ZAMARGU-4260 file (C-alpha; in steps of 0.2 Angstrom, whole numbers, plus 5000, padded with zeros to 4 digits):
<rodrens>
0) 5001/4999/5001 | 5008/5016/4993 | 5008/5030/5007 | 5006/5019/5020 | 5019/5018/5038
5) 5012/4999/5038 | 5027/4990/5030 | 5042/4985/5040 | 5058/4987/5034 | 5072/4975/5035
10) 5084/4987/5037 | 5096/4995/5049 | 5089/5011/5040 | 5073/5014/5050 | 5082/5021/5067
15) 5088/5035/5054 | 5070/5035/5043 | 5062/5037/5061 | 5073/5052/5065 | 5068/5059/5049
20) 5050/5058/5053 | 5051/5065/5068 | 5060/5079/5062 | 5048/5085/5046 | 5033/5082/5063
25) 5041/5094/5075 | 5042/5105/5061 | 5027/5102/5051 | 5035/5099/5037 | 5025/5084/5032
30) 5013/5093/5021 | 5027/5099/5009 | 5035/5080/5009 | 5023/5073/4993 | 5035/5063/4984
35) 5036/5073/4969 | 5041/5089/4979 | 5055/5078/4990 | 5061/5070/4970 | 5062/5086/4968
40) 5072/5092/4982 | 5083/5073/4978 | 5087/5083/4961 | 5093/5099/4969 | 5103/5092/4980
45) 5111/5080/4966 | 5115/5093/4959 | 5123/5103/4973 | 5133/5088/4974 | 5138/5090/4955
50) 5143/5109/4958 | 5157/5105/4969 | 5166/5092/4955 | 5162/5105/4941 | 5179/5109/4931
55) 5189/5095/4942 | 5200/5085/4933 | 5198/5068/4939 | 5213/5068/4948 | 5207/5083/4956
60) 5190/5077/4961 | 5199/5061/4968 | 5210/5074/4979 | 5198/5085/4987 | 5205/5097/5000
65) 5197/5093/5018 | 5185/5109/5019 | 5178/5104/5002 | 5179/5085/5006 | 5168/5090/5021
70) 5155/5100/5010 | 5155/5085/4997 | 5150/5074/5012 | 5137/5085/5018 | 5129/5085/4999
75) 5129/5068/5000 | 5120/5068/5017 | 5107/5076/5009 | 5105/5068/4995 | 5103/5052/5004
80) 5092/5057/5019 | 5077/5065/5003 | 5080/5050/4995 | 5077/5038/5011 | 5061/5052/5013
85) 5055/5047/4996 | 5056/5027/4998 | 5047/5029/5016 | 5032/5040/5008 | 5032/5027/4994
90) 5034/5014/5006 | 5050/5005/4995 | 5065/4996/5007 | 5079/5007/4997 | 5089/4991/5004
95) 5081/4979/4996 | 5077/4988/4980 | 5096/4990/4978 | 5100/4971/4980 | 5085/4970/4968
100) 5093/4981/4954 | 5113/4974/4958 | 5105/4957/4954 | 5096/4966/4934 | 5114/4974/4934
105) 5121/4958/4935 | 5112/4951/4918 | 5113/4968/4910 | 5130/4969/4913 | 5141/4950/4914
110) 5157/4949/4918 | 5163/4941/4901 | 5157/4955/4891 | 5158/4972/4903 | 5172/4969/4908
115) 5183/4983/4906 | 5171/4995/4895 | 5159/5008/4902 | 5147/5004/4888 | 5127/5002/4889
120) 5122/4984/4889 | 5110/4992/4874 | 5126/4995/4865 | 5136/4982/4856
</rodrens>
């Protein structure tokens, strides 16, 4: 049932999800947390994360100064938290969904054909 809180997630993420629920409830923000709004906010935060890497070389992006690394960590946390809220609203067990997606990807990208290249599975 979409939107119901009856789904029991089989994950260690539940304390964090409950903290997010409490945080929003205490501020009366649930009214703003429709799935569409959470997806929009997630996209904005992902863009803010990306902004830290804009114009960097590959080497620079792998060796961020500590202050920038902390900023990237904060943006990554924002992305993660909005994703958790979205999944909570839609009763998506994120761990289960990720495990299923890994299985799908393993079939799309078998080691024999995918090893060492970055082509999408639909491209030969």
